[in-house]
N, C-alpha and C positions, 0 to 999 in steps of 0.2 A: 636393521630396524624392519621391523613389520608394515606391511602395507595397512593402510587405515581401513576400516571398515566401512560398508553403506552409510551406516548410521552417523560414525564420526566425520565423514566427510560432508553428509549434511549439516551436520551442527558446526562444523567449521567454514562452511560457505555463507560469507555475511556480505553482499556486495551493497546493502542498503547504505545509505549514509543520513544521519539525522542531522538537526540543527538546534541550536541553543536559542529558546524562545524565552527564558526568563530566567533571572539569576537573584538569589536574595540571600542575606544572612541575619542570623538572629544575634543582635547585638547583646543581649543579656536575657538571662533565664526569664521567660513569661514574658518578653516584650513583644511587639509586634515585627513579624520579617520586613527587612527594610530591602526594596527593591535597589538592583544596580544595573547599568550599564555595561561593566565590566569589572573584573576583580583578579587578583594575583590570589595561586594558589601555592600552597607549599608545602611539602612531604611533612607527615606527621603532624600538622597544624590545622590542615584544611583551607579553607578560605579565608582571606585577610579581614580581619574585621569580625568573624565569625565567634559566636561563645563556645565553639567547640573546645574544650580542655580535655580531650582523651589522650592515651599515651601515644608514642611515635608509632607504636605496633598496632595502634587501633585500627580496626577493620570497619570503623564507621566515619572516617574523615571529610566525605563528601557525600551526600544523598542526592540521588536524582529521582524524578518520576516523568512518565511520560504525558503529552499535554493531551492526548487521544483519551488517557484514564482519567484526566480530571472531567472530560466530558460525559464519561460513564458513568463514575460517581455523582456528578451533580442531576445527572438523568435518574438515579436511584433514588434521589432525594425530592424530586419533582422540581428541580430548579431548571432554569436556562443555563446558568452560569455559577461558577464559584472562582473567587480570584486566587491565583497561586499561592500566595503568600498564606494562607488558611493552612495548605497541607503540611508547612513548615518544613519544605525539602529545599536543597539549596538551588538546584538546578532543573528546569522543566525544559524536555527535548520533545521536537516532534518528528515523526517519520522514521522512526527506530525503534524494533522492539528489544528494550532494554534487558528481557529475560534471555535472549539470544546472546548477550555479553558473559552469561555464566562462565566461569573458568577463563575469560580473556582478560586481555589488556585494552584499552581504548584510547583514542587520542581526542582531544578538544584542544583545537587551536594547536598551540605548542606543549599542552600540559598531558601528561599519560595518565591515566587512572587504571586500576584493577579491580575488577568486580568482587565483592566479599560476600555477599548476600542478600536477602531480602530485606526490604526496609518495612517491616510491619507498622500497622497503625498502633497508636497509644491510646488510653483512655482520654487525653485531651481531644481526640478527635470527635468524642460524644459531645462536649462543650463547644469545640469548634464549630461543627457541622450540625449540632442540634442531635436531638433522639435519633438513633440510627445511624450516624456519622460513623461510629466504629465500624459496624457490619456493612455500610457502603463502601467501604475503604479497602475491606478483606482481599486479598488477592490484587490489588490495585496500588499499592503503597510505594512502590518503586522498589531502587534497589542502594545499597551501601556499596562503598569503596574507599579504596586506600589511594594515596597520591603516591605515584612511583617518580615521575617527572615533574618539578616544577615549571611554573610560567603563569601566564595570563590568559584569561578567557572573555570573551565579549558576546553580547545578543547578535546572533546571526552566524555565530562560529560553526563550523561542521563539526559532527560526530562522528567518528569512524572507528571499526575495529583495526588493531594493529596486526600486520602480516607477520 
């Protein structure tokens, strides 16, 4: 095996630990997000009680967004704050750059998730956030993941890259 490049070493170094700040499910299409204190997560299914109906191999089983990005989006819309449920992501985390998890598996409590891509805003954000909402979210929509190992998560749980 060859030695990792300096860039690969930088990309693989992620000592920061995040924290779960908010959890929510979408009980049905078009329904408001329902905040939870804790939830079970199942491979191929996502969060228990969520409307996700993808395939077992879906790359969008659980969605995450950074709390720090919620502030950036609100600022672009000249608002003090926006409730996490408006963004329709399952988990809000703080203290960890989610983009640094690209190509990695990471752990929240006893659950293992795998980064599968960016979670781009959809046209519903224009309605949910008002005019310019879609563009305010561009580049700040969070990530999509696949569930690798089942378990439960709760508010305050640590989020960290798997070694």
